[in-house]
N, C-alpha and C positions, 0 to 999 in steps of 0.2 A: 353919739355912741361910738365906741371903739369898733373897728372892723374885727370880725371873727374869722379865723382860718381853721378849717376842718382838715385834719391830717390823720394818717394811719396811726393806730395806737402803738405800733412797734417802732415808729420813727424810722422806717426803712425806705420809704418812697423817695426816689431821687427828685421826683416832680414836686412833692410836698416840701422837700428841702429847698428847692429852688424858690418856691413861693415864700417860704419862711424867711430865707436870706433876703429876698427882695424887700419884704416888709421891714426887716431889721435895718437894712441899708438905707431905706427911705426915712428912717427914724420916726416911724409912725407907731404909736402905741397900739397894740392889738391883743386880742385874746386868742387862745388856742383851744380847740375842742378836739379830743381824741376820738377816733372812729374805729371800732373793732371790726376789721375786715373779715377776720376768721369766723365771726358769728353773723356775718352778712348784715351788719348794722347799717351799711350804706344803702341797703334796699328797704330799710324801714321808712314808712310814710313821713316820719319827722325829719329825715335827712333832706336838706334843702336842694342838693344838686340835681339838676335835670339829667345829667349824664351818669349819675350814680357812681362817680369816681372821686378820688382825692388827688390833689387838694381841691377844696371848694372855699371860696371867699364870700362872706356876707358883709356888705358895707352899706349901712343905713338902709337896709331892706333890699338892696340890690344883690343878686346872687350870680356868681360867676365861677365856672370850673375851668380846668385845663391850665397848667402852669404858665405856658407861653402867653395865653390870653390874659391871665392875671398880671403877668409882668407888664404887658403893654398897657393894661388898664391903670396899674399903679403909676406908671410913668406919666400918664396924662392926668390922673386924679390928683397926684401930688407932684406937680411939674418941677423940673430941675431948677427953675428960677428960685424956688423956695425950699426944695428938698434935694439931697444928693441924687445924682443921675444913675439910672440902671443901664443906660445905653450910651454909646459914644455920641457926641454931637455932630461929628463929621459924617457926611452922607455915606461914603463908601465903607468906613469903619463900622457904622451902624448896620449897614447891610450885611457885612461879614459876620458881625456878632449874631445877627438873626440867623444867618446861614449855619453857624456853628451850633446854635441852640436847636434848630430844626434837625440838624444832622444827628446829634447824639440822642434825640428823641425817637427818630424814625428809622435809623440804620444800625448796623453792627449788632444785629439780633443774636447771632451765636455767642458773641462776647457777653452780651447782657444775660443770656441764659446760663452760661457756664461760670460767669463771674458776677452773680447777682449782688445787689447791695448788701445782702446779709453777709457776704464775704468781705465787704468793705467796713461795715460797722460791727461785725462780729467775728467768729472764727474764720480764718483764711481758708481758701480753697487748697486742696492737696492734689487733686487730679490734674494731670497735664491738659493743656488745651487740645481740643480735637482739631482736625484739619480745617474745618469750617471756621472755628473760633480763631485759629492761628492766622488764617487769611484775613479775618476781621481785625485781629491785632495789628497785622502789617499795614492795613489800610488806615487804621486809626493813627498809628505812629507816623506814617507817611504824611497824612493830612495835617496832624498836629505839628509836625516838625517844620512844615512850610509856614506855620503861623508863629511858632515859639522858637526863638533863637536862644542860644546859650546866654544865660544871665537874665533873661526876661522872667518877670513874675506876673506880668499881665499881657494880654494880647495886644493892647494899644497903650497909648501914653498914660491913660487913666484906667483904673479897674472898671470892669463892667460885669453884668450878671452872667454873660457867656463864659467868663473865666471860671466861675464856680461850676457851671454845667460841664465844661470841658475837663476841669480838674477832677470832678467826680468820676467821669468816664475813665480817665487815666488811673485813678486810684483803684479801679477794678483790677488793673494789671499790677500796679505797684504794691498794693497791700498783700497780694498773693505771691509775690516774687517772680512774676512773669517779666520777660524781657522788655525793658523800657529805657530809652536813651537817658543819660544823666540829666540833660537839660530839661527834659519833660518831667522827670522825677522831681527835680528841684522846683519846677513850676507848680506841679501838683501839690507838693508839700507847702509851698509858700501860700497858696490859696487855702489850704486846709487849716493854716494857722490864722487866717483872717478872723477878726472878732465875731463877725456875724455867723461864720461857719462854726467857730468854737462854741457859740451859744447854742446852736443846733445840737452839736455833739454832747454838750453838757446836759441837755434836757433828755437825752436818750436813756432808757432804762439799761441796767447792766446786761451784758450779753449772756 
């Protein structure tokens, strides 16, 4: 049976996007089931996730939520020897990729609040960043600039899932016209044009 990925019906969740891209990059055929979060469908008894969150992966009866856990599972379930890799093979690079993925999920909250993914996938934000969000923007730019040099389109020699996660965080700024160094803007746009990301964008309903 094909794995099934449960995602939000609006296709706005950055975490659902990460899991979706991971499956596409692994070249694993899968099904998508849309969950209407506005009607609290994720709290219905039929929804399989223990955490009641999206994304949720069901693979041959095995149920797993949380996008980072799903990515790690897919890397082992469909190993790089037979499927494209989601993480770098070199130890330090792989650790940094996981660091980046954890960072954009757990930090920079003011930026995520004032530049939600609705402003990435839909109408752009018009209000200026607050002082708290501006401080988060500076930290994001500083951290990302240490990893992405001019001309880079991937964090490491080969693409990894952390590239899409970081690019999405940068698009929160870029799409709304907030200050972003050209090297980071080019990096974000290059990852936005990746076929797996384009497939996510193509599936989204109109804004």
